[in-house]
N, C-alpha and C positions, 0 to 999 in steps of 0.2 A: 485400395486406399490405405495408407498407413494410419495408425491410431492418432499420431501427432497432428495429422491434417484432416481428421474427421471434424465436422461441425459439432458444436456443443451447445445444447439448449438449457438455459436456466430461466424458469418462469416462461415468459413469452419472448425472451431475447435469445437469439441464436448467434453464437460466435462462429466465425468461419473456420477456425481451427483451435487447437488447444495451447497455443503459444501466447503468452501475455508479457507485455513490458512491465517489469516490476517498478514501482515508484522509486525514482532516483532524484534526490534533492539537487538542484542546480545552483542554488544560492545566487540567483541572477536577476531578481525582481526588485523593483523600487516601489515602495508603498504597497507591496503585495500584488502589483499588477503584472500580468503576463506580457511578454514582449516578443520581438522577432526571434530571439534566441530560443524561446520555448516553442514557437511555431516550427522552426526548422528542426530542433532537437526531437520533438515528438512526432512531427510530420514525417521525418525520414524513417522512423521506425514503422509507421503505418505504410509508407511506400515499400518498406522492406518486407512486408507480409505478416506482421504480427496480427493475431486475431483480436486481441484486446490491448489497448494502450492505456495504462493507468498512469496518470500524471503524479508528480511528486507530492509528498506530504504537504498539504495545503492548510494553512493555519486558519482555525475557526475564530480566532481572536488575535489582535495585535500582540498581546502578551504571550500568546501560544506559539509564536514563531521560534524556530531553532536559532535563526540568525536574523538580523535586520533586513536581509535580502531574500527572505522566503516568499513564496507565493501565498496569497491569502484569499479568503472568501468571507470576510467579515463586513463588507459593505457592497452596495449594489454597483458601484463604479467598477468593481472587479469582475463583473459578469461579462461584459462585452468583449474584452480581450481574450477571455477563455472561449467564448462562443466562436470567435474566429478560428481557434485551434480545433474545436470539436467538429466544426463544419468540414475542415480539411481532412481530419481523420476519417470521418464518415464517408467522404468522397472517395477515399482510397479503398473502401470496403472493410475497414476495420471498425472496431467499436471503442468509443471514448469512455474511459472511466476515471474516477478521481478518488484519491485517498484523503480523507478528512482527518485532521490531526491537531493535537495540542501538545506542545513540548514539555509543559510542566517545569520541573526543576532543571531540565536540560535546555531551557530557553536562554536567549540572550548570549549567544556564543559567537565566535569568530567564524568566518568562512574557512573551511578546513585546509585549503591550499595555502593559507597565509603562514602556516607553521606555528600558530599560536594555539594554546589550549586553555580551557577554562572560560569563565564569563567575561563579557565586556563590562566595564564600569559604566556608571551613569554618564560620566564625562565623555566616554568613548561611544556613546549612543546606545548603551544598554539599558536594562530595566531590571527590577527585582522580580525574579521568577516566582511561580506558584507551585505548590506541591501538596501531597497528602499530609506530610509531616515536615518539620523544619530541619531536614537532613539534606545537606548538599550532595550532589553526585560524586564530587571529589573535592579534595582540599583546595583546588583551584577554581571551584565553582562557588557562586554566591549562595548563601543559605536562603532557601526559598521561604516565602510566606506561607504558613499553613492555611489551607482553604477552610473557611467556616462553611456551615450548611447553606448560607445564602450564596456564597461563592461557588459551591458545588452546583446549586440549582442554576446559576448563571452559566456555568460550563455546559450543562445539558442543553440549555436554550441556545447557546452559541453553536453547538453541533446541529441542532434542528434548523436554525436559520441558514447555516452554511449548506446544509443538504437541500434546502429549498432553492437557494441560489445556484447550486450545482445543477439542479434540474433545469432552471431557467437558462443556464449556460450550455445546455445540450448534452450533458453527460447521461449515459445509460446504465452505468454501474457505479455504485457508491461503496467505498470501503472505509470502515471505521478503523483507525489506527490505534491498536491496543498492544503494541509490541515495542521492542527496541529501547525500552527504558523511558518512553515518553509518558505523558500524564496518566492515561488510563492503565498502562502497564505498571506505573508507579503505585497505583492503588491496589493492583493485584498482588504485588510482591511484598512479603514481610520485610524485605531488605530496605524498602523505601517507605513503607506504610507502617507506622507504629502508633496509629490513632487508637483511641479507646472509646470511640462512639460507634454509631451504627455503620460507619464506613471503614472500620479497622478491626483487627484482631482475628476473628474467625474467617474461614473460607467464604461463608455466605456474606459476611460484611465486606470483605475485600473485593468481591466481585460485584457488589451492589451498584457502584457507579457505572461500570461498563454495561450492566444490564439495563439501567435507567437510560443511558445514552442510546443503546441499541433499540430499545422499545420505542423511544421518542422519535428516532430517525426513521424507523420502519413505518411509523404512523404517517409520516409526511412523504416518504418515498413511495412512488406509485406501485401498486400491487403487481403490475405486470413486469416490473423491472427488478433485477436481483440486487441483494445487499450482501456484501462481504464484510468479514472482520479479520484483521490481521492480528495474530497472537504470536508471542514468543513462547515456544513450548517449554523452555527451561531457561533459568537464569545462569545455568552452568556454575552455580555456587551452592554449597551445602546450606540447607535451611532456607533457600530461596524458593521462588516459584518453580513448580516441577511438572513433569509430563502427566502424572496422575490428575493433578488439578486442571491441567489443560483439557484433558478428555472430558472431565465432568463439566467444565465451563462450556465446552463445545456443544454438549448435549443441551444445555440450557439455552445457548444462543440459537440453536436450531429451532427450539420450541418458540422462540420469539420471531421467527421468520428470516433468520440468516440462511442464505443459500449456499455459501461456501466459506470455509475457514482457510485463510491464507497463512500457512504455518511457517514461521521463521524461528529464531531463538536469540537469546542474549540481549544485552543492552542496558541492563539495570546496574551492573557493577563494572567499574573499570578494571577490576582485578580478576575477572573471570578468565579461566583457562579453557579456551574453546578448541576442540580438536578438529580444526578446519581441514577438509579434504573433499574430494569429489562426492557430491550428493550427501554431504554429512548431515543434512537436516531432513532428508527424505523419510527416514524411519519414523520421525515424529508425525509427519503428514499421513503416513500409512496407518499408524496407530489411531489417530483421530478419526480417520475415514472408517476404519473397521469397527472401533469401539463406540464411537459417538453416532455413527450412521449418518454423517453429513459429508457432502462433497468437500474436497480439499485441494488447495494449490500448494506446490512445493517450490522452494527457491534455495539457491546457494550452491555455487561451484558446479552448476550444470552447464557443460560447455560443448558436448558432442551430441549430434543428432541421434546416434544409436543409443546413447545413454538416456536421452529424453524419451525416445520411443519405448525403451525397456521399462522405464518408470510407469508409463501409462499402461502398457500391455500386462504388467504384473500387478496392477491394481494398487499401486502405492499412492497415487494421486490422480486427480481428474484434470488438473491444469498445470502447465509448466510455466513458471515465472522466471524470466531471465533479466539480469541487471548488467553486470560488468561485461558479459559476453556480447550484449547488444551495444555496448559502448565501443567495443573493439570492432564489431561487425554489425552495422544496422540492418544488413540484408541476410542475417543468419537464417531466418525462416526460409527464404528462397534457396539459399545454399543447402540447407538441411533437406528440403524437398528433392533437390538434385541428387544429394548423397543417398537418400533413401529410395531414389528412382520412383518417386511419386509424381506422375505426370498430370495430376489433377490440379496442381498449384500454378496459376498463371502469373507470369511476370508483367510488370507495367508495360503498356504498349510502347512507351517512350524508350524503353531499354531493350526491347526484343531484337532489334536489328543487330545489336552488338553482342547479345548473349544467347538468344534462342531463336534464330531466324526460322520462320515457318510454323511456329507454335502459336496457339491462341493467346490473345492478350486479355488482361484483366479488364472487365467491364466497369467503366467509371460513369456514374450518373452525370447527366447534363447539369451544367451550372444554372442556378436560378437567374 
């Protein structure tokens, strides 16, 4: 068996393989409610053989949405539509996971395919975003309201309540989103956090909110289920958040019960010069894994089966997260198994006649 298709156990949960669907915003919800688009989009990746399906950044509060059309888990009415999706993912033999997020100063923006940048006005259906400091993401973004300590405490509680709803919705992995320039990352980075209280200034102060959120979520997330945190390893800007800080933060997150750090990069500055190329972020995941002693996932320009297998075999990461490549090919895991000649990976029974006649079919549980 290849390393890519070996089962992977975290706490008492076993993923059938090391391939995960990275959270990808669809900007297709109304009032935060999942719909048929999300069922088909996520369900097809489960049918395609991904071991873990992480759904998109899901807002823990209405003001924490990136756009008015983001998914949300700020009220109980949002549970049932997600439960429909997690049941389907489970039935395909994959594991459903969710990324819990707050956009902070990058909230209240347009759907990206509209070709408009910056914030929506109140008249256009937008709202005033929140942030660690009254510093907008760019000149086209609204100046955020600086969170006071009561507001910060409310953010922590929103993450906790969303995690409780995520459990009720059938998710088995929760990921706290502290990357890509969203609220928790905004507190980490000195580019966006210029506070002078206990949440700003020193490294210990800037990481305080993320540690509070992580500790609080871990307390309500079942002991037998894993908790992830996504970090941007670097802002790619001088004097911004950096890899040394990421390693030390990862050590502290591990001590709070985080099982895997999902290592990405960037997002805090619109002027960052990012050297994008095949596997360009993998070295950060490798460093966190080795120096912080915590499991890592890696993401970014991973497109080939041999590339993914090499990352795992050389100990650079424990989990491969795919985004754009799974948009291009929802069945990438199944095609990767064929390329690597791994015969342990079953295709869905419904597809076997046309693809792999005579081979065993994936066992699907009976419907309730």
